[in-house]
DRENGUZA-185056 format. One record per residue (C-alpha): residue number from 1; x, y, z; residue in one letter. Coordinates in steps of 0.1 Angstrom, whole numbers, plus 5000, padded with zeros to 4 digits. Layout:
N
{NUM; {X; Y; Z}; a}
...
//
This chain:
115
{1; {1637; 7913; 3400}; v}
{2; {1665; 7927; 3420}; d}
{3; {1678; 7963; 3422}; s}
{4; {1700; 7957; 3390}; l}
{5; {1671; 7943; 3371}; g}
{6; {1679; 7908; 3372}; n}
{7; {1653; 7882; 3372}; t}
{8; {1669; 7850; 3373}; d}
{9; {1658; 7831; 3403}; p}
{10; {1685; 7804; 3406}; m}
{11; {1720; 7818; 3393}; p}
{12; {1738; 7794; 3373}; a}
{13; {1766; 7795; 3395}; s}
{14; {1750; 7775; 3424}; y}
{15; {1762; 7741; 3414}; p}
{16; {1798; 7755; 3409}; w}
{17; {1798; 7776; 3444}; v}
{18; {1800; 7741; 3464}; e}
{19; {1836; 7731; 3454}; q}
{20; {1853; 7766; 3465}; p}
{21; {1831; 7762; 3497}; l}
{22; {1846; 7729; 3504}; i}
{23; {1882; 7741; 3496}; e}
{24; {1876; 7770; 3521}; y}
{25; {1866; 7745; 3548}; g}
{26; {1831; 7739; 3548}; a}
{27; {1821; 7704; 3559}; r}
{28; {1794; 7681; 3548}; e}
{29; {1762; 7692; 3566}; g}
{30; {1774; 7730; 3573}; d}
{31; {1745; 7754; 3566}; t}
{32; {1747; 7783; 3544}; v}
{33; {1729; 7816; 3543}; l}
{34; {1717; 7821; 3507}; v}
{35; {1689; 7840; 3488}; n}
{36; {1673; 7811; 3475}; n}
{37; {1675; 7780; 3499}; p}
{38; {1653; 7754; 3480}; p}
{39; {1675; 7762; 3448}; g}
{40; {1707; 7759; 3465}; y}
{41; {1699; 7725; 3480}; w}
{42; {1686; 7713; 3446}; v}
{43; {1720; 7725; 3431}; a}
{44; {1745; 7715; 3458}; a}
{45; {1725; 7692; 3484}; g}
{46; {1737; 7714; 3511}; r}
{47; {1713; 7727; 3540}; p}
{48; {1706; 7764; 3534}; a}
{49; {1683; 7791; 3550}; i}
{50; {1672; 7822; 3535}; v}
{51; {1692; 7854; 3541}; i}
{52; {1669; 7879; 3560}; p}
{53; {1659; 7912; 3548}; y}
{54; {1681; 7937; 3562}; g}
{55; {1717; 7949; 3563}; d}
{56; {1747; 7932; 3573}; e}
{57; {1741; 7934; 3609}; n}
{58; {1707; 7915; 3604}; v}
{59; {1726; 7889; 3583}; l}
{60; {1752; 7884; 3611}; l}
{61; {1724; 7882; 3637}; a}
{62; {1707; 7854; 3618}; a}
{63; {1742; 7837; 3612}; a}
{64; {1747; 7836; 3650}; r}
{65; {1711; 7824; 3658}; q}
{66; {1714; 7796; 3632}; f}
{67; {1752; 7789; 3637}; e}
{68; {1760; 7795; 3602}; v}
{69; {1795; 7800; 3591}; r}
{70; {1792; 7809; 3552}; y}
{71; {1772; 7834; 3534}; v}
{72; {1764; 7829; 3495}; i}
{73; {1758; 7867; 3485}; l}
{74; {1741; 7874; 3451}; e}
{75; {1729; 7903; 3432}; r}
{76; {1694; 7894; 3439}; t}
{77; {1699; 7898; 3478}; n}
{78; {1681; 7926; 3497}; p}
{79; {1692; 7961; 3484}; r}
{80; {1705; 7968; 3521}; q}
{81; {1732; 7943; 3513}; l}
{82; {1743; 7960; 3482}; a}
{83; {1773; 7978; 3500}; k}
{84; {1784; 7945; 3513}; l}
{85; {1781; 7931; 3479}; y}
{86; {1802; 7958; 3463}; h}
{87; {1828; 7958; 3489}; g}
{88; {1819; 7993; 3504}; q}
{89; {1814; 7978; 3539}; v}
{90; {1835; 7949; 3555}; a}
{91; {1822; 7939; 3589}; p}
{92; {1852; 7923; 3606}; p}
{93; {1832; 7890; 3614}; e}
{94; {1828; 7886; 3574}; l}
{95; {1856; 7873; 3556}; e}
{96; {1855; 7875; 3518}; y}
{97; {1866; 7843; 3503}; l}
{98; {1861; 7843; 3464}; t}
{99; {1836; 7851; 3437}; t}
{100; {1820; 7824; 3414}; v}
{101; {1804; 7841; 3384}; g}
{102; {1786; 7871; 3401}; s}
{103; {1780; 7851; 3434}; t}
{104; {1805; 7862; 3464}; r}
{105; {1813; 7837; 3491}; l}
{106; {1820; 7848; 3526}; y}
{107; {1830; 7829; 3558}; r}
{108; {1817; 7842; 3591}; i}
{109; {1842; 7843; 3619}; n}
{110; {1838; 7853; 3655}; q}
{111; {1857; 7884; 3665}; l}
{112; {1894; 7872; 3671}; g}
{113; {1889; 7842; 3650}; e}
{114; {1917; 7838; 3625}; g}
{115; {1912; 7844; 3588}; r}
//
């Protein structure tokens, strides 16, 4: 159960998230950070690692460590990411792309990299 009371372990949006990722430049084999990596793999066939428990700085550190360029942010992520999910913080490395259902997609850019 997340902080909003949702209990769905795999959002119905997972199968529909893949096409926008491709449209925004994700290549086959690019790994994503997501709340439920096995569920995402089953739904989309894309490699995924879990979003770590922590705030956006921890998220970005994991992305750098594992060379991840895309984040799939859901309501069921750690509460420390609630401000990011609701658009109340916007680290310069995170580029908001779009929303699919209640799932928000971001691209991770290095500072100075074009949006």
